[in-house]
C-alpha positions, 0 to 999 in steps of 0.5 A, spaced: 609 680 048 607 681 041 605 674 040 600 674 046 597 681 044 596 677 037 593 671 040 588 676 044 586 679 038 584 673 034 581 670 040 577 677 041 575 677 033 573 669 034 568 671 040 565 677 036 564 673 030 561 667 034 557 671 038 554 674 032 552 667 029 549 666 036 545 672 035 543 670 028 541 663 030 536 666 036 533 671 031 532 666 026 529 661 031 533 655 029 534 653 037 531 646 039 525 647 043 527 647 050 525 641 054 520 641 059 521 642 066 522 635 070 518 635 077 523 634 083 522 629 086 520 624 081 518 618 084 514 612 080 510 606 082 511 599 080 506 595 078 501 592 082 502 585 079 510 584 078 511 581 071 514 574 072 521 576 069 522 580 076 526 577 081 529 580 088 536 579 089 539 580 095 546 584 095 549 582 102 555 588 100 561 585 103 565 592 103 559 595 107 555 590 110 551 596 114 549 598 107 546 591 104 540 592 099 535 588 096 535 589 088 528 589 084 531 586 077 527 585 071 531 579 068 528 580 061 531 587 060 538 589 058 537 596 058 533 597 065 534 591 069 534 595 076 527 597 077 528 599 084 531 597 091 530 597 099 535 597 104 537 591 108 542 593 113 547 589 117 547 582 116 539 582 114 534 577 111 529 578 106 522 575 105 516 577 100 509 577 100 505 578 093 499 577 097 500 582 102 504 587 097 510 587 102 517 586 102 520 585 109 527 585 111 530 583 118 535 588 120 540 591 126 542 598 127 546 601 132 545 608 135 552 610 133 552 606 126 557 601 128 557 601 136 552 604 141 545 601 143 543 596 138 536 595 135 533 589 132 527 590 127 523 587 121 522 593 116 515 592 112 516 595 105 510 597 100 511 593 094 509 598 089 512 604 092 518 601 095 517 605 101 517 603 109 510 602 111 512 600 118 516 596 123 516 591 128 522 592 134 524 586 137 527 586 144 533 583 147 538 584 141 538 577 139 537 576 132 542 572 128 547 576 125 550 572 119 551 572 112 544 571 109 540 565 109 533 564 107 531 559 112 533 564 118 527 569 117 520 565 114 513 566 114 507 561 118 500 562 119 498 564 112 503 569 112 500 573 118 506 571 122 514 571 121 519 567 124 526 570 126 532 566 128 536 568 134 543 567 136 546 569 142 549 564 142 543 561 145 538 559 139 531 561 139 525 563 135 521 570 135 514 570 133 512 576 130 505 578 129 505 582 122 498 585 123 499 587 130 506 590 129 509 586 135 513 580 137 508 575 141 512 569 143 519 567 143 521 559 143 527 556 145 531 552 140 537 549 143 542 545 138 537 546 132 538 551 126 534 554 120 526 554 120 522 551 115 514 553 115 511 546 117 503 545 117 498 551 118 502 554 124 509 552 126 516 550 124 521 545 123 528 545 124 534 541 123 539 539 129 546 538 130 545 530 132 541 529 126 534 529 128 529 534 126 525 538 131 517 540 129 514 545 133 506 547 133 504 554 135 497 556 138 493 562 137 497 566 141 504 564 138 506 560 143 509 553 143 503 548 144 506 541 142 513 539 139 516 532 136 523 530 135 524 525 129 531 522 130 536 520 125 533 524 119 539 526 116 546 524 117 551 530 118 557 526 117 556 522 111 551 526 107 551 533 110 545 537 107 545 545 105 540 548 109 537 552 104 532 547 100 528 548 093 521 549 095 515 545 091 509 547 095 510 545 102 515 539 100 522 542 100 528 538 096 535 538 099 541 537 096 547 534 100 555 536 100 556 530 095 550 531 091 544 526 094 537 529 093 532 528 099 525 531 099 522 533 106 514 534 107 512 539 111 505 539 110 503 536 116 504 538 124 511 534 124 516 534 118 518 528 115 523 525 110 520 522 104 522 516 101 526 516 094 532 520 095 537 519 089 544 522 087 546 526 081 551 522 079 558 524 076 561 526 070 568 527 066 572 533 067 572 533 075 579 534 079 577 531 084 570 530 083 563 534 082 560 536 088 555 542 089 558 548 091 556 555 092 551 559 097 544 558 094 545 551 090 539 548 089 532 551 085 526 549 082 522 551 076 514 550 076 514 543 072 518 540 078 525 540 075 531 541 080 537 545 078 543 544 082 550 548 082 556 544 081 563 545 081 568 540 078 573 541 084 569 538 089 573 536 096 572 537 103 570 544 105 569 546 098 561 547 099 561 554 099 566 555 093 561 556 087 560 552 081 561 552 074 555 548 071 548 547 073 545 540 073 538 539 072 534 533 075 527 530 074 525 527 081 519 523 077 525 519 074 530 520 079 535 522 073 539 527 071 537 530 065 541 536 063 548 539 064 548 547 063 555 550 062 556 557 065 560 563 063 563 564 069 564 561 077 557 562 080 555 562 087 547 562 087 541 560 082 534 561 081 528 560 076 523 565 074 516 563 074 515 565 067 511 560 062 518 559 059 522 559 066 529 563 065 535 560 069 538 566 073 545 566 075 549 570 080 556 570 079 562 570 083 564 577 080 557 580 081 555 579 074 548 576 073 547 572 067 540 569 064 540 562 061 534 559 058 532 553 063 530 549 057 536 549 053 541 552 057 543 557 052 546 563 055 540 569 053 543 575 056 547 579 061 544 584 066 551 586 068 551 588 076 544 589 076 544 585 083 549 589 086 556 587 088 555 581 092 548 577 090 547 571 094 540 570 094 535 570 088 528 570 090 522 569 085 516 573 088 
């Protein structure tokens, strides 16, 4: 008891002296100036013209697919790489249009979160505020719900319309008028997948029998003509990844075995271009080098192609990711460089800077930046792309 009393006395004495010191400081005016009050909420706008180092990274968020998102990432900043985000819910897909100043997400919602009445919508977001500015409801509950692929949601008609892939499992395409905010047509697409904008107002699709179907749309969005080109790709010997690297209206595809093939979609009918070539092989493979990952091919403004490669290529390894990026020059049909990555990666993209940077989404969710010209590692952006970055898009 005596010890407790002594302790309380000492505490009281200390408190008394401490209080006196605080009073003295206050009288002398030695406290720092109080911070100004911050307005709540505090919302900043993004610049009207995004810097060329900014990229959009789609985080599919496998641990909670209902809560997917698209991250706006400044790849030149290590201190503040995340500039904002928009929602991309329930197996969503994303488009961006700097000319319209809009980001679009194709999403699905249920009235009871995971059950109940289903609503498919395209949400339209303002690129400056990242706030929703409108939506287009798509009837029928048909929108294709799959892990995100860029080619299931595309623009056509000078970005006045959007195309949305449907799968019920019957396949079709919904045509949306973005200005009128409504669906204007639906086109059956049996046996074919992915949408490649074709001509001024149309699309093409790769089909399971190795053909290519091209569809021309009229002013009302309905199909007015179509043409099938047979045996345009070999689904058995050279199956292709469905997401190409775009150079204008030329799309470069890479096969599971490393063959590069260009398609011209500038006319009303898509066509394969002559001059396909192989990336070749290299030492250090077990058993062989093959492309692997989710977004495995990208291009820079000079026209070079970048392909994510795995040394453990085998049957079924095409989504396993890669540890190197191989650079190819279509003009000379040669591989010009190999870039070693710091870790297994699933997606790659290139900025549109004067000196392009190679953006690498790793399997552990980290985002790495490499100098595209030299392959040198430049910086890590940590988890700026969220938990599961799968698609990287340069606006």
